[in-house]
C-alpha positions in Angstrom: 43.1 -8.3 2.5 44.3 -10.2 -0.8 41.9 -11.2 -2.9 40.6 -14.5 -3.8 38.0 -15.7 -6.1 34.7 -17.2 -5.8 35.5 -20.7 -6.8 37.4 -20.9 -3.8 34.8 -20.0 -1.3 31.7 -21.3 -3.1 29.8 -24.5 -2.0 29.6 -27.7 -4.9 27.6 -29.2 -5.6 24.6 -27.5 -5.3 20.8 -28.9 -4.1 19.0 -28.4 -7.6 15.2 -29.0 -8.8 13.3 -28.7 -11.5 10.8 -25.7 -12.1 7.9 -28.1 -11.6 8.8 -29.8 -8.5 5.9 -29.3 -5.5 6.6 -26.7 -3.2 6.3 -29.0 -0.1 8.9 -31.3 -1.9 11.3 -28.3 -2.0 10.9 -27.3 1.5 11.2 -31.0 2.4 14.8 -31.2 0.7 15.6 -27.7 2.2 15.2 -28.8 5.8 16.7 -32.2 5.1 19.7 -31.1 3.9 19.8 -27.7 6.2 19.5 -25.4 3.3 18.3 -22.3 2.7 17.6 -22.1 -1.1 17.6 -24.7 -3.9 18.7 -23.3 -7.4 16.5 -24.0 -10.3 17.7 -25.8 -13.6 16.2 -26.9 -17.0 17.5 -30.5 -18.3 20.8 -29.0 -19.3 21.6 -27.5 -15.8 21.1 -24.3 -16.8 19.6 -22.0 -14.1 16.1 -20.8 -14.7 15.3 -19.4 -11.1 16.4 -19.6 -7.4 13.9 -20.7 -4.7 15.1 -19.1 -1.3 13.3 -19.6 2.6 12.2 -16.3 2.0 10.1 -17.4 -0.9 8.2 -19.6 1.6 7.2 -16.8 3.6 5.0 -16.1 0.3 4.0 -19.5 0.3 3.1 -19.9 3.4 0.8 -16.8 3.2 -0.6 -18.5 0.0 -3.9 -20.4 0.9 -3.4 -21.7 -2.5 -0.2 -23.0 -2.2 -1.1 -26.6 -1.7 -0.9 -27.4 -5.3 2.1 -25.0 -6.2 5.1 -25.6 -7.9 8.7 -24.3 -7.3 8.1 -22.0 -10.5 5.1 -20.4 -8.8 7.5 -18.9 -6.7 10.4 -19.2 -7.8 13.0 -15.8 -8.5 13.4 -15.9 -12.2 15.8 -12.8 -12.6 18.7 -14.0 -11.0 21.8 -12.7 -10.5 25.1 -14.9 -10.7 28.9 -14.9 -10.3 31.6 -16.8 -12.2 34.3 -18.9 -10.3 36.6 -16.6 -11.4 34.9 -13.4 -9.9 36.5 -11.3 -7.4 35.0 -12.3 -4.0 35.1 -8.4 -2.9 33.2 -7.3 -6.0 30.9 -10.0 -5.6 30.5 -9.7 -1.7 29.3 -6.3 -2.6 27.0 -7.2 -5.1 25.3 -9.3 -2.2 25.7 -6.3 0.4 24.2 -4.3 -1.9 21.6 -5.9 -2.8 20.7 -7.9 -0.1 21.2 -11.7 -1.0 22.3 -14.1 1.0 22.8 -16.9 -2.0 24.3 -16.2 -5.3 24.6 -19.1 -8.1 28.0 -19.9 -9.5 27.6 -20.6 -13.1 29.6 -21.5 -15.6 29.0 -21.0 -19.6 29.5 -24.5 -20.7 28.4 -26.7 -17.4 25.6 -24.3 -16.2 24.9 -23.9 -12.7 28.1 -25.1 -11.0 28.2 -23.7 -7.1 26.1 -21.8 -5.0 27.9 -18.7 -2.5 26.2 -17.6 0.2 26.9 -15.3 2.9 28.1 -18.2 5.4 30.5 -18.6 3.4 31.9 -15.5 2.9 31.6 -15.2 7.2 33.7 -18.7 7.0 36.0 -17.2 5.2 36.3 -13.8 7.0 36.6 -16.0 10.4 40.0 -17.0 9.4 41.6 -13.8 8.0 44.0 -12.3 10.3 43.5 -8.7 11.1 46.3 -6.6 11.1 47.5 -4.9 14.4 45.9 -1.7 15.2 49.1 0.8 15.4 
């Protein structure tokens, strides 16, 4: 399979929120847009965290989450990719770590995209498999 770059498969623009966004507002946005994650950015569009549907399991289990913000539940140690990275390498990172969402960043522009397992699956469904000999 010919390798391609992350920039070709990533979704863009990315749905972003601020860290002080209430979790209920974040959940509504994810439901309205039918997405599984929100990238948390600062005023300069720099990545500060990610909030995923998995985080909402913790939020739901926490009786005190009614006044919570995204900052209370987001993951801050986020693994990222760049648009010029190899899909083969990035897919391996996602599989090895059980990630379903990987933010794509640029040193100057900040967050520029999101690569998801759905993006990878859509791409693989179009790749022609060589005939078995």
